[in-house]
PyMOL Python script that loads the backbone (N, CA, C, O; Angstrom):
from pymol import cmd

cmd.read_pdbstr("""\
ATOM      1  N   MET A   1     -11.554  54.362-121.578  1.00  0.00           N
ATOM      2  CA  MET A   1     -12.537  53.517-120.953  1.00  0.00           C
ATOM      3  C   MET A   1     -13.422  52.967-122.046  1.00  0.00           C
ATOM      4  O   MET A   1     -13.816  53.676-122.972  1.00  0.00           O
ATOM      5  N   ILE A   2     -13.735  51.644-121.915  1.00  0.00           N
ATOM      6  CA  ILE A   2     -14.630  50.993-122.842  1.00  0.00           C
ATOM      7  C   ILE A   2     -16.005  50.921-122.281  1.00  0.00           C
ATOM      8  O   ILE A   2     -16.972  51.225-122.980  1.00  0.00           O
ATOM      9  N   ASN A   3     -16.134  50.528-121.039  1.00  0.00           N
ATOM     10  CA  ASN A   3     -17.450  50.334-120.436  1.00  0.00           C
ATOM     11  C   ASN A   3     -17.460  50.799-118.952  1.00  0.00           C
ATOM     12  O   ASN A   3     -16.428  50.782-118.281  1.00  0.00           O
ATOM     13  N   LEU A   4     -18.607  51.198-118.481  1.00  0.00           N
ATOM     14  CA  LEU A   4     -18.825  51.548-117.085  1.00  0.00           C
ATOM     15  C   LEU A   4     -20.080  50.808-116.659  1.00  0.00           C
ATOM     16  O   LEU A   4     -21.153  51.069-117.203  1.00  0.00           O
ATOM     17  N   TYR A   5     -19.980  49.879-115.689  1.00  0.00           N
ATOM     18  CA  TYR A   5     -21.097  49.096-115.242  1.00  0.00           C
ATOM     19  C   TYR A   5     -21.488  49.549-113.868  1.00  0.00           C
ATOM     20  O   TYR A   5     -20.647  49.711-112.983  1.00  0.00           O
ATOM     21  N   CYS A   6     -22.813  49.758-113.689  1.00  0.00           N
ATOM     22  CA  CYS A   6     -23.385  50.142-112.351  1.00  0.00           C
ATOM     23  C   CYS A   6     -23.228  48.891-111.466  1.00  0.00           C
ATOM     24  O   CYS A   6     -22.958  47.797-111.962  1.00  0.00           O
ATOM     25  N   PRO A   7     -23.405  49.079-110.131  1.00  0.00           N
ATOM     26  CA  PRO A   7     -23.267  47.952-109.242  1.00  0.00           C
ATOM     27  C   PRO A   7     -24.192  46.779-109.590  1.00  0.00           C
ATOM     28  O   PRO A   7     -23.800  45.622-109.436  1.00  0.00           O
ATOM     29  N   GLU A   8     -25.397  47.058-110.049  1.00  0.00           N
ATOM     30  CA  GLU A   8     -26.356  45.988-110.413  1.00  0.00           C
ATOM     31  C   GLU A   8     -25.842  45.221-111.635  1.00  0.00           C
ATOM     32  O   GLU A   8     -25.777  43.992-111.627  1.00  0.00           O
ATOM     33  N   CYS A   9     -25.480  45.959-112.677  1.00  0.00           N
ATOM     34  CA  CYS A   9     -25.073  45.355-113.942  1.00  0.00           C
ATOM     35  C   CYS A   9     -23.695  44.698-113.834  1.00  0.00           C
ATOM     36  O   CYS A   9     -23.429  43.675-114.465  1.00  0.00           O
ATOM     37  N   GLY A  10     -22.834  45.303-113.028  1.00  0.00           N
ATOM     38  CA  GLY A  10     -21.465  44.777-112.878  1.00  0.00           C
ATOM     39  C   GLY A  10     -21.418  43.357-112.317  1.00  0.00           C
ATOM     40  O   GLY A  10     -20.463  42.615-112.544  1.00  0.00           O
ATOM     41  N   SER A  11     -22.470  42.995-111.580  1.00  0.00           N
ATOM     42  CA  SER A  11     -22.459  41.621-111.009  1.00  0.00           C
ATOM     43  C   SER A  11     -22.726  40.575-112.072  1.00  0.00           C
ATOM     44  O   SER A  11     -22.516  39.383-111.847  1.00  0.00           O
ATOM     45  N   ARG A  12     -23.190  41.023-113.235  1.00  0.00           N
ATOM     46  CA  ARG A  12     -23.504  40.061-114.349  1.00  0.00           C
ATOM     47  C   ARG A  12     -22.390  39.982-115.418  1.00  0.00           C
ATOM     48  O   ARG A  12     -22.535  39.306-116.437  1.00  0.00           O
ATOM     49  N   VAL A  13     -21.289  40.685-115.156  1.00  0.00           N
ATOM     50  CA  VAL A  13     -20.235  40.802-116.172  1.00  0.00           C
ATOM     51  C   VAL A  13     -19.090  39.826-115.832  1.00  0.00           C
ATOM     52  O   VAL A  13     -18.713  39.676-114.670  1.00  0.00           O
ATOM     53  N   ASP A  14     -18.548  39.171-116.868  1.00  0.00           N
ATOM     54  CA  ASP A  14     -17.360  38.373-116.645  1.00  0.00           C
ATOM     55  C   ASP A  14     -16.178  39.331-116.378  1.00  0.00           C
ATOM     56  O   ASP A  14     -15.815  40.117-117.252  1.00  0.00           O
ATOM     57  N   ARG A  15     -15.615  39.270-115.245  1.00  0.00           N
ATOM     58  CA  ARG A  15     -14.595  40.220-114.913  1.00  0.00           C
ATOM     59  C   ARG A  15     -13.169  39.770-115.411  1.00  0.00           C
ATOM     60  O   ARG A  15     -12.813  38.591-115.421  1.00  0.00           O
ATOM     61  N   ASP A  16     -12.427  40.776-115.802  1.00  0.00           N
ATOM     62  CA  ASP A  16     -11.069  40.569-116.274  1.00  0.00           C
ATOM     63  C   ASP A  16     -10.174  41.561-115.537  1.00  0.00           C
ATOM     64  O   ASP A  16     -10.119  42.734-115.906  1.00  0.00           O
ATOM     65  N   GLU A  17      -9.492  41.116-114.530  1.00  0.00           N
ATOM     66  CA  GLU A  17      -8.644  42.029-113.718  1.00  0.00           C
ATOM     67  C   GLU A  17      -7.587  42.707-114.515  1.00  0.00           C
ATOM     68  O   GLU A  17      -7.049  43.711-114.047  1.00  0.00           O
ATOM     69  N   SER A  18      -7.235  42.229-115.712  1.00  0.00           N
ATOM     70  CA  SER A  18      -6.205  42.887-116.483  1.00  0.00           C
ATOM     71  C   SER A  18      -6.744  44.148-117.181  1.00  0.00           C
ATOM     72  O   SER A  18      -5.960  44.968-117.659  1.00  0.00           O
ATOM     73  N   THR A  19      -8.062  44.304-117.242  1.00  0.00           N
ATOM     74  CA  THR A  19      -8.655  45.423-117.942  1.00  0.00           C
ATOM     75  C   THR A  19      -9.708  46.176-117.091  1.00  0.00           C
ATOM     76  O   THR A  19     -10.198  47.235-117.481  1.00  0.00           O
ATOM     77  N   MET A  20     -10.039  45.593-115.916  1.00  0.00           N
ATOM     78  CA  MET A  20     -11.168  46.117-115.127  1.00  0.00           C
ATOM     79  C   MET A  20     -10.782  46.469-113.727  1.00  0.00           C
ATOM     80  O   MET A  20      -9.876  45.866-113.152  1.00  0.00           O
ATOM     81  N   LEU A  21     -11.464  47.445-113.169  1.00  0.00           N
ATOM     82  CA  LEU A  21     -11.242  47.877-111.788  1.00  0.00           C
ATOM     83  C   LEU A  21     -12.626  48.208-111.181  1.00  0.00           C
ATOM     84  O   LEU A  21     -13.478  48.803-111.841  1.00  0.00           O
ATOM     85  N   GLU A  22     -12.825  47.811-109.919  1.00  0.00           N
ATOM     86  CA  GLU A  22     -14.096  48.164-109.251  1.00  0.00           C
ATOM     87  C   GLU A  22     -13.811  49.289-108.234  1.00  0.00           C
ATOM     88  O   GLU A  22     -12.823  49.264-107.499  1.00  0.00           O
ATOM     89  N   ASP A  23     -14.707  50.253-108.231  1.00  0.00           N
ATOM     90  CA  ASP A  23     -14.611  51.336-107.260  1.00  0.00           C
ATOM     91  C   ASP A  23     -16.020  51.748-106.853  1.00  0.00           C
ATOM     92  O   ASP A  23     -16.887  52.008-107.687  1.00  0.00           O
ATOM     93  N   VAL A  24     -16.212  51.796-105.550  1.00  0.00           N
ATOM     94  CA  VAL A  24     -17.559  52.077-104.917  1.00  0.00           C
ATOM     95  C   VAL A  24     -18.688  51.282-105.578  1.00  0.00           C
ATOM     96  O   VAL A  24     -19.787  51.799-105.775  1.00  0.00           O
ATOM     97  N   GLY A  25     -18.410  50.033-105.915  1.00  0.00           N
ATOM     98  CA  GLY A  25     -19.402  49.154-106.506  1.00  0.00           C
ATOM     99  C   GLY A  25     -19.505  49.213-108.015  1.00  0.00           C
ATOM    100  O   GLY A  25     -20.085  48.329-108.646  1.00  0.00           O
ATOM    101  N   TRP A  26     -18.934  50.263-108.591  1.00  0.00           N
ATOM    102  CA  TRP A  26     -18.986  50.410-110.057  1.00  0.00           C
ATOM    103  C   TRP A  26     -17.838  49.737-110.697  1.00  0.00           C
ATOM    104  O   TRP A  26     -16.741  49.768-110.139  1.00  0.00           O
ATOM    105  N   LEU A  27     -18.010  49.106-111.868  1.00  0.00           N
ATOM    106  CA  LEU A  27     -16.958  48.375-112.569  1.00  0.00           C
ATOM    107  C   LEU A  27     -16.551  49.225-113.777  1.00  0.00           C
ATOM    108  O   LEU A  27     -17.396  49.580-114.599  1.00  0.00           O
ATOM    109  N   ILE A  28     -15.288  49.544-113.883  1.00  0.00           N
ATOM    110  CA  ILE A  28     -14.769  50.355-114.971  1.00  0.00           C
ATOM    111  C   ILE A  28     -13.881  49.402-115.840  1.00  0.00           C
ATOM    112  O   ILE A  28     -12.993  48.718-115.333  1.00  0.00           O
ATOM    113  N   GLU A  29     -14.154  49.396-117.103  1.00  0.00           N
ATOM    114  CA  GLU A  29     -13.379  48.593-118.026  1.00  0.00           C
ATOM    115  C   GLU A  29     -12.560  49.533-118.960  1.00  0.00           C
ATOM    116  O   GLU A  29     -13.123  50.387-119.644  1.00  0.00           O
ATOM    117  N   TYR A  30     -11.279  49.355-118.964  1.00  0.00           N
ATOM    118  CA  TYR A  30     -10.382  50.196-119.706  1.00  0.00           C
ATOM    119  C   TYR A  30      -9.864  49.477-120.961  1.00  0.00           C
ATOM    120  O   TYR A  30      -9.764  48.251-121.017  1.00  0.00           O
ATOM    121  N   ASP A  31      -9.545  50.293-121.947  1.00  0.00           N
ATOM    122  CA  ASP A  31      -8.855  49.768-123.190  1.00  0.00           C
ATOM    123  C   ASP A  31      -7.402  49.876-122.903  1.00  0.00           C
ATOM    124  O   ASP A  31      -6.784  50.895-123.211  1.00  0.00           O
ATOM    125  N   ILE A  32      -6.827  48.845-122.316  1.00  0.00           N
ATOM    126  CA  ILE A  32      -5.448  48.896-121.867  1.00  0.00           C
ATOM    127  C   ILE A  32      -4.464  49.104-123.040  1.00  0.00           C
ATOM    128  O   ILE A  32      -3.469  49.813-122.895  1.00  0.00           O
ATOM    129  N   GLU A  33      -4.733  48.513-124.144  1.00  0.00           N
ATOM    130  CA  GLU A  33      -3.840  48.659-125.343  1.00  0.00           C
ATOM    131  C   GLU A  33      -3.775  50.097-125.749  1.00  0.00           C
ATOM    132  O   GLU A  33      -2.687  50.609-126.011  1.00  0.00           O
ATOM    133  N   ILE A  34      -4.921  50.788-125.815  1.00  0.00           N
ATOM    134  CA  ILE A  34      -4.925  52.197-126.227  1.00  0.00           C
ATOM    135  C   ILE A  34      -4.252  53.050-125.157  1.00  0.00           C
ATOM    136  O   ILE A  34      -3.477  53.949-125.482  1.00  0.00           O
ATOM    137  N   ALA A  35      -4.536  52.782-123.906  1.00  0.00           N
ATOM    138  CA  ALA A  35      -3.907  53.508-122.780  1.00  0.00           C
ATOM    139  C   ALA A  35      -2.418  53.371-122.856  1.00  0.00           C
ATOM    140  O   ALA A  35      -1.684  54.353-122.740  1.00  0.00           O
ATOM    141  N   ARG A  36      -1.951  52.108-123.059  1.00  0.00           N
ATOM    142  CA  ARG A  36      -0.482  51.862-123.133  1.00  0.00           C
ATOM    143  C   ARG A  36       0.097  52.586-124.341  1.00  0.00           C
ATOM    144  O   ARG A  36       1.212  53.093-124.220  1.00  0.00           O
ATOM    145  N   LEU A  37      -0.542  52.677-125.465  1.00  0.00           N
ATOM    146  CA  LEU A  37      -0.054  53.368-126.641  1.00  0.00           C
ATOM    147  C   LEU A  37       0.116  54.869-126.319  1.00  0.00           C
ATOM    148  O   LEU A  37       1.174  55.451-126.559  1.00  0.00           O
ATOM    149  N   TYR A  38      -0.950  55.477-125.771  1.00  0.00           N
ATOM    150  CA  TYR A  38      -0.837  56.939-125.458  1.00  0.00           C
ATOM    151  C   TYR A  38       0.169  57.219-124.358  1.00  0.00           C
ATOM    152  O   TYR A  38       0.893  58.209-124.449  1.00  0.00           O
ATOM    153  N   LEU A  39       0.247  56.405-123.336  1.00  0.00           N
ATOM    154  CA  LEU A  39       1.172  56.639-122.258  1.00  0.00           C
ATOM    155  C   LEU A  39       2.618  56.464-122.777  1.00  0.00           C
ATOM    156  O   LEU A  39       3.499  57.225-122.378  1.00  0.00           O
ATOM    157  N   ASN A  40       2.877  55.469-123.664  1.00  0.00           N
ATOM    158  CA  ASN A  40       4.152  55.308-124.245  1.00  0.00           C
ATOM    159  C   ASN A  40       4.541  56.461-125.127  1.00  0.00           C
ATOM    160  O   ASN A  40       5.712  56.835-125.185  1.00  0.00           O
ATOM    161  N   LEU A  41       3.565  57.037-125.824  1.00  0.00           N
ATOM    162  CA  LEU A  41       3.845  58.243-126.626  1.00  0.00           C
ATOM    163  C   LEU A  41       4.280  59.414-125.753  1.00  0.00           C
ATOM    164  O   LEU A  41       5.010  60.284-126.227  1.00  0.00           O
ATOM    165  N   LYS A  42       3.845  59.463-124.465  1.00  0.00           N
ATOM    166  CA  LYS A  42       4.178  60.493-123.546  1.00  0.00           C
ATOM    167  C   LYS A  42       5.455  60.169-122.808  1.00  0.00           C
ATOM    168  O   LYS A  42       5.869  60.923-121.927  1.00  0.00           O
ATOM    169  N   GLY A  43       6.104  59.027-123.161  1.00  0.00           N
ATOM    170  CA  GLY A  43       7.320  58.670-122.519  1.00  0.00           C
ATOM    171  C   GLY A  43       7.175  57.871-121.252  1.00  0.00           C
ATOM    172  O   GLY A  43       8.162  57.691-120.538  1.00  0.00           O
ATOM    173  N   MET A  44       6.005  57.388-120.938  1.00  0.00           N
ATOM    174  CA  MET A  44       5.787  56.583-119.733  1.00  0.00           C
ATOM    175  C   MET A  44       6.266  55.166-119.986  1.00  0.00           C
ATOM    176  O   MET A  44       5.906  54.570-121.001  1.00  0.00           O
ATOM    177  N   ASP A  45       7.069  54.613-119.086  1.00  0.00           N
ATOM    178  CA  ASP A  45       7.484  53.270-119.248  1.00  0.00           C
ATOM    179  C   ASP A  45       7.084  52.354-118.094  1.00  0.00           C
ATOM    180  O   ASP A  45       7.626  51.263-117.915  1.00  0.00           O
ATOM    181  N   LYS A  46       6.096  52.850-117.303  1.00  0.00           N
ATOM    182  CA  LYS A  46       5.604  52.074-116.161  1.00  0.00           C
ATOM    183  C   LYS A  46       4.581  51.041-116.678  1.00  0.00           C
ATOM    184  O   LYS A  46       3.986  51.233-117.738  1.00  0.00           O
ATOM    185  N   PRO A  47       4.383  49.964-115.933  1.00  0.00           N
ATOM    186  CA  PRO A  47       3.322  49.024-116.354  1.00  0.00           C
ATOM    187  C   PRO A  47       1.954  49.702-116.350  1.00  0.00           C
ATOM    188  O   PRO A  47       1.610  50.377-115.380  1.00  0.00           O
ATOM    189  N   VAL A  48       1.155  49.533-117.429  1.00  0.00           N
ATOM    190  CA  VAL A  48      -0.132  50.128-117.508  1.00  0.00           C
ATOM    191  C   VAL A  48      -1.166  49.102-117.076  1.00  0.00           C
ATOM    192  O   VAL A  48      -1.390  48.090-117.740  1.00  0.00           O
ATOM    193  N   THR A  49      -1.798  49.402-115.926  1.00  0.00           N
ATOM    194  CA  THR A  49      -2.796  48.521-115.299  1.00  0.00           C
ATOM    195  C   THR A  49      -4.023  49.396-115.033  1.00  0.00           C
ATOM    196  O   THR A  49      -3.926  50.623-115.015  1.00  0.00           O
ATOM    197  N   PRO A  50      -5.190  48.748-114.825  1.00  0.00           N
ATOM    198  CA  PRO A  50      -6.392  49.531-114.462  1.00  0.00           C
ATOM    199  C   PRO A  50      -6.128  50.402-113.201  1.00  0.00           C
ATOM    200  O   PRO A  50      -6.553  51.556-113.140  1.00  0.00           O
ATOM    201  N   GLU A  51      -5.440  49.842-112.228  1.00  0.00           N
ATOM    202  CA  GLU A  51      -5.099  50.563-111.008  1.00  0.00           C
ATOM    203  C   GLU A  51      -4.265  51.789-111.284  1.00  0.00           C
ATOM    204  O   GLU A  51      -4.520  52.859-110.730  1.00  0.00           O
ATOM    205  N   PHE A  52      -3.268  51.642-112.138  1.00  0.00           N
ATOM    206  CA  PHE A  52      -2.419  52.744-112.478  1.00  0.00           C
ATOM    207  C   PHE A  52      -3.239  53.873-113.199  1.00  0.00           C
ATOM    208  O   PHE A  52      -3.131  55.048-112.846  1.00  0.00           O
ATOM    209  N   ILE A  53      -4.038  53.488-114.191  1.00  0.00           N
ATOM    210  CA  ILE A  53      -4.831  54.462-114.900  1.00  0.00           C
ATOM    211  C   ILE A  53      -5.747  55.219-113.928  1.00  0.00           C
ATOM    212  O   ILE A  53      -5.856  56.442-114.012  1.00  0.00           O
ATOM    213  N   PHE A  54      -6.400  54.506-113.015  1.00  0.00           N
ATOM    214  CA  PHE A  54      -7.342  55.132-112.086  1.00  0.00           C
ATOM    215  C   PHE A  54      -6.606  55.967-111.000  1.00  0.00           C
ATOM    216  O   PHE A  54      -6.940  57.129-110.771  1.00  0.00           O
ATOM    217  N   ASP A  55      -5.624  55.364-110.358  1.00  0.00           N
ATOM    218  CA  ASP A  55      -4.929  56.063-109.251  1.00  0.00           C
ATOM    219  C   ASP A  55      -4.147  57.263-109.691  1.00  0.00           C
ATOM    220  O   ASP A  55      -3.991  58.211-108.921  1.00  0.00           O
ATOM    221  N   GLU A  56      -3.649  57.256-110.907  1.00  0.00           N
ATOM    222  CA  GLU A  56      -2.947  58.406-111.432  1.00  0.00           C
ATOM    223  C   GLU A  56      -3.815  59.481-112.017  1.00  0.00           C
ATOM    224  O   GLU A  56      -3.330  60.523-112.459  1.00  0.00           O
ATOM    225  N   GLY A  57      -5.147  59.214-112.018  1.00  0.00           N
ATOM    226  CA  GLY A  57      -6.116  60.215-112.499  1.00  0.00           C
ATOM    227  C   GLY A  57      -6.245  60.299-114.012  1.00  0.00           C
ATOM    228  O   GLY A  57      -6.814  61.263-114.525  1.00  0.00           O
ATOM    229  N   TYR A  58      -5.721  59.296-114.750  1.00  0.00           N
ATOM    230  CA  TYR A  58      -5.856  59.370-116.180  1.00  0.00           C
ATOM    231  C   TYR A  58      -7.354  59.152-116.601  1.00  0.00           C
ATOM    232  O   TYR A  58      -7.824  59.749-117.570  1.00  0.00           O
ATOM    233  N   CYS A  59      -8.057  58.310-115.870  1.00  0.00           N
ATOM    234  CA  CYS A  59      -9.453  58.044-116.152  1.00  0.00           C
ATOM    235  C   CYS A  59     -10.078  57.557-114.881  1.00  0.00           C
ATOM    236  O   CYS A  59     -10.060  56.358-114.602  1.00  0.00           O
ATOM    237  N   SER A  60     -10.633  58.460-114.098  1.00  0.00           N
ATOM    238  CA  SER A  60     -11.235  58.109-112.813  1.00  0.00           C
ATOM    239  C   SER A  60     -12.404  59.102-112.546  1.00  0.00           C
ATOM    240  O   SER A  60     -12.727  59.936-113.392  1.00  0.00           O
ATOM    241  N   TRP A  61     -13.015  58.989-111.365  1.00  0.00           N
ATOM    242  CA  TRP A  61     -14.065  59.933-111.017  1.00  0.00           C
ATOM    243  C   TRP A  61     -13.424  61.287-110.817  1.00  0.00           C
ATOM    244  O   TRP A  61     -12.427  61.403-110.105  1.00  0.00           O
ATOM    245  N   TYR A  62     -13.966  62.281-111.418  1.00  0.00           N
ATOM    246  CA  TYR A  62     -13.389  63.607-111.301  1.00  0.00           C
ATOM    247  C   TYR A  62     -14.293  64.436-110.412  1.00  0.00           C
ATOM    248  O   TYR A  62     -15.338  64.903-110.865  1.00  0.00           O
ATOM    249  N   GLY A  63     -13.912  64.630-109.148  1.00  0.00           N
ATOM    250  CA  GLY A  63     -14.699  65.453-108.199  1.00  0.00           C
ATOM    251  C   GLY A  63     -15.670  64.637-107.364  1.00  0.00           C
ATOM    252  O   GLY A  63     -15.693  64.744-106.138  1.00  0.00           O
ATOM    253  N   MET A  64     -16.474  63.818-108.038  1.00  0.00           N
ATOM    254  CA  MET A  64     -17.508  63.037-107.296  1.00  0.00           C
ATOM    255  C   MET A  64     -17.606  61.675-107.911  1.00  0.00           C
ATOM    256  O   MET A  64     -17.509  61.507-109.127  1.00  0.00           O
ATOM    257  N   SER A  65     -17.804  60.679-107.031  1.00  0.00           N
ATOM    258  CA  SER A  65     -18.131  59.340-107.604  1.00  0.00           C
ATOM    259  C   SER A  65     -19.665  59.183-107.569  1.00  0.00           C
ATOM    260  O   SER A  65     -20.379  59.955-106.930  1.00  0.00           O
ATOM    261  N   PRO A  66     -20.134  58.150-108.284  1.00  0.00           N
ATOM    262  CA  PRO A  66     -21.618  58.044-108.312  1.00  0.00           C
ATOM    263  C   PRO A  66     -22.258  57.870-106.954  1.00  0.00           C
ATOM    264  O   PRO A  66     -23.424  58.219-106.771  1.00  0.00           O
ATOM    265  N   LYS A  67     -21.513  57.334-105.994  1.00  0.00           N
ATOM    266  CA  LYS A  67     -22.129  57.101-104.639  1.00  0.00           C
ATOM    267  C   LYS A  67     -22.137  58.375-103.871  1.00  0.00           C
ATOM    268  O   LYS A  67     -22.881  58.483-102.895  1.00  0.00           O
ATOM    269  N   ASP A  68     -21.341  59.370-104.256  1.00  0.00           N
ATOM    270  CA  ASP A  68     -21.251  60.629-103.482  1.00  0.00           C
ATOM    271  C   ASP A  68     -22.610  61.336-103.436  1.00  0.00           C
ATOM    272  O   ASP A  68     -22.963  61.876-102.388  1.00  0.00           O
ATOM    273  N   LEU A  69     -23.376  61.357-104.512  1.00  0.00           N
ATOM    274  CA  LEU A  69     -24.612  62.076-104.504  1.00  0.00           C
ATOM    275  C   LEU A  69     -25.595  61.440-103.508  1.00  0.00           C
ATOM    276  O   LEU A  69     -26.305  62.139-102.785  1.00  0.00           O
ATOM    277  N   GLU A  70     -25.619  60.114-103.490  1.00  0.00           N
ATOM    278  CA  GLU A  70     -26.488  59.383-102.551  1.00  0.00           C
ATOM    279  C   GLU A  70     -26.064  59.686-101.084  1.00  0.00           C
ATOM    280  O   GLU A  70     -26.906  59.936-100.222  1.00  0.00           O
ATOM    281  N   GLU A  71     -24.712  59.655-100.829  1.00  0.00           N
ATOM    282  CA  GLU A  71     -24.240  59.911 -99.478  1.00  0.00           C
ATOM    283  C   GLU A  71     -24.478  61.345 -99.072  1.00  0.00           C
ATOM    284  O   GLU A  71     -24.819  61.607 -97.919  1.00  0.00           O
ATOM    285  N   ASN A  72     -24.301  62.310-100.015  1.00  0.00           N
ATOM    286  CA  ASN A  72     -24.547  63.711 -99.720  1.00  0.00           C
ATOM    287  C   ASN A  72     -26.028  63.951 -99.310  1.00  0.00           C
ATOM    288  O   ASN A  72     -26.323  64.659 -98.347  1.00  0.00           O
ATOM    289  N   ALA A  73     -26.922  63.335-100.075  1.00  0.00           N
ATOM    290  CA  ALA A  73     -28.358  63.470 -99.810  1.00  0.00           C
ATOM    291  C   ALA A  73     -28.688  63.011 -98.424  1.00  0.00           C
ATOM    292  O   ALA A  73     -29.498  63.640 -97.743  1.00  0.00           O
ATOM    293  N   GLN A  74     -28.054  61.874 -97.959  1.00  0.00           N
ATOM    294  CA  GLN A  74     -28.269  61.297 -96.659  1.00  0.00           C
ATOM    295  C   GLN A  74     -27.739  62.258 -95.594  1.00  0.00           C
ATOM    296  O   GLN A  74     -28.435  62.524 -94.614  1.00  0.00           O
ATOM    297  N   VAL A  75     -26.561  62.769 -95.757  1.00  0.00           N
ATOM    298  CA  VAL A  75     -25.982  63.751 -94.820  1.00  0.00           C
ATOM    299  C   VAL A  75     -26.862  64.958 -94.669  1.00  0.00           C
ATOM    300  O   VAL A  75     -27.061  65.448 -93.557  1.00  0.00           O
ATOM    301  N   HIS A  76     -27.422  65.476 -95.828  1.00  0.00           N
ATOM    302  CA  HIS A  76     -28.285  66.670 -95.740  1.00  0.00           C
ATOM    303  C   HIS A  76     -29.539  66.378 -94.963  1.00  0.00           C
ATOM    304  O   HIS A  76     -30.038  67.239 -94.238  1.00  0.00           O
ATOM    305  N   GLN A  77     -30.073  65.143 -95.106  1.00  0.00           N
ATOM    306  CA  GLN A  77     -31.302  64.801 -94.375  1.00  0.00           C
ATOM    307  C   GLN A  77     -30.976  64.715 -92.850  1.00  0.00           C
ATOM    308  O   GLN A  77     -31.778  65.133 -92.015  1.00  0.00           O
ATOM    309  N   GLU A  78     -29.820  64.180 -92.524  1.00  0.00           N
ATOM    310  CA  GLU A  78     -29.440  64.071 -91.117  1.00  0.00           C
ATOM    311  C   GLU A  78     -29.217  65.462 -90.507  1.00  0.00           C
ATOM    312  O   GLU A  78     -29.636  65.718 -89.378  1.00  0.00           O
ATOM    313  N   LEU A  79     -28.564  66.353 -91.248  1.00  0.00           N
ATOM    314  CA  LEU A  79     -28.302  67.711 -90.747  1.00  0.00           C
ATOM    315  C   LEU A  79     -29.573  68.506 -90.655  1.00  0.00           C
ATOM    316  O   LEU A  79     -29.721  69.351 -89.772  1.00  0.00           O
ATOM    317  N   LYS A  80     -30.485  68.247 -91.550  1.00  0.00           N
ATOM    318  CA  LYS A  80     -31.811  69.002 -91.597  1.00  0.00           C
ATOM    319  C   LYS A  80     -32.569  68.756 -90.243  1.00  0.00           C
ATOM    320  O   LYS A  80     -33.247  69.646 -89.730  1.00  0.00           O
ATOM    321  N   ALA A  81     -32.434  67.588 -89.722  1.00  0.00           N
ATOM    322  CA  ALA A  81     -33.140  67.258 -88.430  1.00  0.00           C
ATOM    323  C   ALA A  81     -32.507  68.030 -87.263  1.00  0.00           C
ATOM    324  O   ALA A  81     -33.171  68.219 -86.244  1.00  0.00           O
ATOM    325  N   LEU A  82     -31.293  68.466 -87.370  1.00  0.00           N
ATOM    326  CA  LEU A  82     -30.675  69.196 -86.265  1.00  0.00           C
ATOM    327  C   LEU A  82     -31.212  70.590 -86.252  1.00  0.00           C
ATOM    328  O   LEU A  82     -30.829  71.392 -85.400  1.00  0.00           O
TER     329      LEU A  82
END
""", "prot")
cmd.dss("prot")
cmd.show_as("cartoon", "prot")
cmd.util.cbc("prot")
cmd.orient("prot")
């Protein structure tokens, strides 16, 4: 990963779909050439795209996304009222 842009900052970035992916409002920019190099060294011959890197778990949110904390706090407030 080269850069991670929050939802506010991501709206001001020139997007490049060949290196970037948006998830829950956050913009992730990958170094596709480096990813391709390492995946080729591991014997991968699939096309290396931001979606592939993210969906296969090579570089994605591990356990929680940034929005999860906000959503969990809201759920706790709603349950507290019960």
